[in-house]
N, C-alpha and C positions, 0 to 999 in steps of 0.2 A: 655371666655369673658376675657381680659387682666385686669392686675392689674394695680394701678395707679401707676405712676414713681414717687411722692412725696417724698420715703423714698428714693430710688436709686438715685437722684442726688449727693452727693458725692460719691468720692473714696473711702472713709475711709471702711464704711459696706461693700461696694461691695466685696474689696480686702481679708478682717477679714471673711465674712462668706467662699467664696475661700479659703482662708488656711485653713479652720476649716473642711471643708466639704472635700477638699485631703485630709488633714491629718486622718480623720475619717474611709477615705477608701484611707488608706494606701496599702493595696494589688494590687490595678493599678499599685501603684508608681512600686514596685517592677517589677508588671510582665511587665510594659511598659520599664520600664532600660531594661531588662531582652530580650525582643526581638530588641530594639535597637542595643543592644553590640554583639546581635548574627550577625543583617546584619554588623553592622560595623569589626565583625570577620569576615566574607565571602566575606570582600572585601580586609581585609589585607594577610589572608592567603593564598590564590592564587599567589598576587605579591613578596610575600616577597617565597614562594615557587619556582616560577619561577624562582628567582633570583639566590638560589640556586642550584637549577639544573640547568641552564646556566653556572653558574661561575664554579661547577664541570667538566661540560664539555668541560670547556675551559681549566681546568687544575687549579683551584683556591680552594685553601681550605677554609671550613665552618668558620674556626676561622676569616679568611682573611675577609669574606664576612661579618660579624658579628659584625668588627672592623669599619667598613663602617657606613656614616649617611645614611638615610632614600632617598635623593637626588643619591649620591651615588649607590645606591642597583635602584633605579627606573632605573635610566642613565643605568647601567649595562645589565639590565632586557629590555629595548627597543631597544639598541644596538643590543645583541643579537638577539630577535625576527625579526628585521629590516632584517639577516641577512637571516634568515629562513622563507620568505613568509606563506608557509604552517601554521608551526608551529604559525607563528603570527595571520592567517587566526583562525587557532582552538581555541587560547589563548583565542580573542577577542570575538569569537562567547561562549565557555565559561564563560568570564566573564560576560558578558551580561545575562547568564542562571542566573548566580548568583545573578547581580543584580536586575534583574526581582522578583528572588526567596526570595529573602531578601527584596524585596520592601514589594509583597505580606504578607510577614511575619510581616512587622510591620501593615499596615494596618487593617492583621486581628486583631491585638494586640490594635490597636486605635482604633476600632471598639467596641468591648468587653469594654475598658475603657471608650469611651464617652458615652456607652451608659450605663454604672454605674453611672457616673458622675450626669448624666442631671436625671436620677430618682432622684439620692440622694438631688440634688439640687429641683427638683419637691415636695420630701416627706419631706421635713429634716425640723426639728423645727426654730424655728427664734433663732439662736445658736450667728450670730453676736451682741445680746444684752444682754448684762448683765444683773444678773449675769453669767458667765458661768460654768455649774453642768454638772457632771461625767455624769450623765443619760440622758442628754440633748445633749450631744455632742455623744455619745452609739449611739442614736436616727439619728446621723444624719449619719450613717454608713448602706449605702445599697450594699454593697459587695455580691454578694452570687456569687459561681463556675458557678450557670447553667444559674443567669441571664446573667454572663461576659459571658460565650461561647454565648448563646443565643443572646446576644445583637454581639459580632464578627459575629455572622451566618448573622445576617439580613441585616447589615450592610456593610458585605466586599465587595459585587459587587461595589457597590456606590460610598466606601471609593478607590477602586480602580481604577474606573473610574475618581474619582476627583483626586488621585494622578497622571493619566495619563495623564491631562488634566496638573496639578502642572508641571509637567514634557516639557512637549510642551512649556509653558511659560519661566520656566527655559530655555530652549535650546535658542527659539528664544532669552529673554534677555541677553545672554550669547554671542549669535549672536554678538547681535545688539552694546552689549559693545566691541568687539573685533575687530568690525568693525571699533567702535569709537577711541578705540584707532591705531589702523594703520592708519587711516583718520589721527588723528590728530595728531601721528610721521612722517608722510611724510609734512603734512604743517609749521608744528615746523621745522623739519629741511629744507625742501626748503626755509623759511624764516632765517635759519641761526641762531634761536636761542635757540640752544642747552642746555642754564641755562635753561628755561622756561619749559624742558619738564617733568622735575620732578613734578612742579608743577597741568600741564596740569593733568598726569597722574593721579594723587593723587585727582584730583576734577571728574575725570571721576568713578575713583574706588566708592569715596564718593556716586556719583550717582546712580552708581550699587549698593552698600550697601542699600542706603535709597530703591530703586525700589524692591531689594528681601524681606526684611522686608515689607514693603506694602504688596506684596505680598503673604509672609506667614502668615501677618493677618486675611487677604481675605480666604486663605485656611482653618483658623482655623473658621473664620465665617462659610462657606460654611459648615465647621464638624457642627459645633453647631447647622446650620440650617435643616440638615439630622435627625442630631439626636431626635433633640426635634421635628420637627413637620410629621417626618416618610416621608417625599417627597424624590423627583428624586433629581437628580444634576441638574438638569435643575431649577427646582422650587426654587432649595434652592441658586440658583444665584440671580436669581429673588427677593426671600424673604430678603437675603442680602442687595442688592440695597434698598430695602424698609426702611431695616433695618440703615444704615448709611445714608440716608435724612433724616430721624424720631429721630435718636439720633446721630447726628454726633458727636455734643459736648461733649455729655458722654463718649462716642468711644474712641476721641482722647484722654480726661484726664484720660481715662482709662490706654487706650494705653502708653500716656508719664508716668506714674506714675510705670505701668509696666517697662517700658524702664528701668526706672531711678534703681529699684531694682535687676534687671538683670542686669547692668553695674558696679553698685556694689557690689554684690556677684561675678563678672566676677573678679573686682580688688582684690578683696578681698582672691580669690583662687588663683592668678597670685602673690600678696605678698604671699601666706603660701606656694605655689610651691618654691616660691623664697629660702623663709628662711630653707625649708629642702634644698635644694640646699647649702646654705653656710653650713648648719649644717654635709653636707656629707663631707665636708674637714675635722672636726674633728676626732683625732684619737681616736680607738676604740665604740667612739659614731657614727661614721660614717656609723660602720654595719647595724645598726638597721634601716638605712634611708630607705632603699627599700620595707621593710614590711610599715612603717611606710610612702611611697609613694603610695604603692598599697593601701593602706585604706584610705588614701588623695582623691586617686583619683574616688575609691567608694564613699567616702562620697561628695564628688562634683559633680558627677555623680546624685546620688539619689538627692541631694540638688537643681539641678536644673531642673528635670525630675518634684521634688514637686515644681516648681518655677510654670513649664511650666501647670502645671494642672492647679495650686490656679489660672491661669490667664484664664483657659477653664473655670473654675466656675462660676470667676466672668462673661466672658462673656455671659454665657448660663442664669446668674440670669438678668443683663442687658437686653439679650433678650428674655426673657420669661415677663421679665418687662413690656415688649411694645407690644408684639409679634402681629402681623397682617398678615392674611394669604391674600397673592398679587394673588393666581393662586387658581385655587377650585379643583386640580388633587387627592389630599388625602385631608380631613383636619383636622387638626395641633391637633384639640381636641379630633377626635377617632382614636387615638390609639388601639393597637392590644391588646389583653390582655395579651401579653408576655410581656409588658412592665408595665404592671399595677399589675403584679403578683410578 
C-alpha cells in the first residue's frame, strides 16, 4: 500500500535522507567508483598503447609521444590506422569488445549498488528527522557483500538490456545532432551568415545537452523502478511513465535542485584544479602538486559518485512514496526473499 506523499512534497527531506543513506552505505560509493574507473581505464589504455606502437613503428620515440597532447595522440593513432585497413578493423573490433565488457562490468556493479540502496531506503529509520543519532545512522546501513552480489546477479540482465536501450538512444540522438549541425552549417553558409554559425552551433549543442540530461534522468528512474518493484524493463518503462504523470512537479523540483548542486560542485572542483595549477608554478612547492592533484582527482570522483547516489536515494524515496503498479506481470510488493533477507 503506497504511503501518503504529504511529507515528501519538499525537496529538503528528500535530499537529506538521500545524502544520509548514501553516506551510511559508503561501501557502494567506493565499489561504484572502482567499476567506473576500471571502465574508463579500459578505454584509455588501448588508445595510448596503439598510439605508442604506431609511433615506434614510424620511428618516433616514446618521449616525443608523451610530450604531445591528447588530440595529437589521437590524430597520430587515426592516421596510422587508416594507412593500414586490416589493423584498423582489428583495432576497432578490439575496442568494441572492451567497450561491451567494460559496460557489462558497470551494469553489474550498478545492479548491486541500486539493490543495496533500495533496501536501505525501504528499511531505514527516518534519519532525515532531527536529531540525528549515531545509532539511527548505523541502522540506515544496508550493505552486505552477500546482498550486494545477490542484487548484482539479480538485476544484471535487465540492467544490461536497459543499457543497450540507452546506447541506442544515444546513437539516435548523436546522429540527429550531427545531421542538425551539418544542415545548419549548409543553411548558414548558403545564406552568407558565417558570423551567426557560432551562435547556431551553440544553440544546437545546448539542445543536445538538455536532451541527454533528460534521457539520463529517465534512465535513472527506470533503474529505480526495476530494482524497487523487481519488474522487467518494459514494465519499468510503463511505471516510470505513470510516476512522471503522477509526480511531475515533485520530480521537476528535485531534478532542478540536484542540477544546481552538481553545477556548484563542478564549479568548485574547477576552481580547485585551477588553484592547484597555479601552485605548480611556485618553486619547490610545485613538486608536491602531482600527488595533490591525484588526491584532488580521487576526492572529486568520490564526491560526484556520492552526489549521484544521493540523487538515486532521493528518487527511490519519491518513487516509493507514491508507487502504483500499472502492470500485473510482477507484483511490486511481493519481492523475493533475497530482497527481504
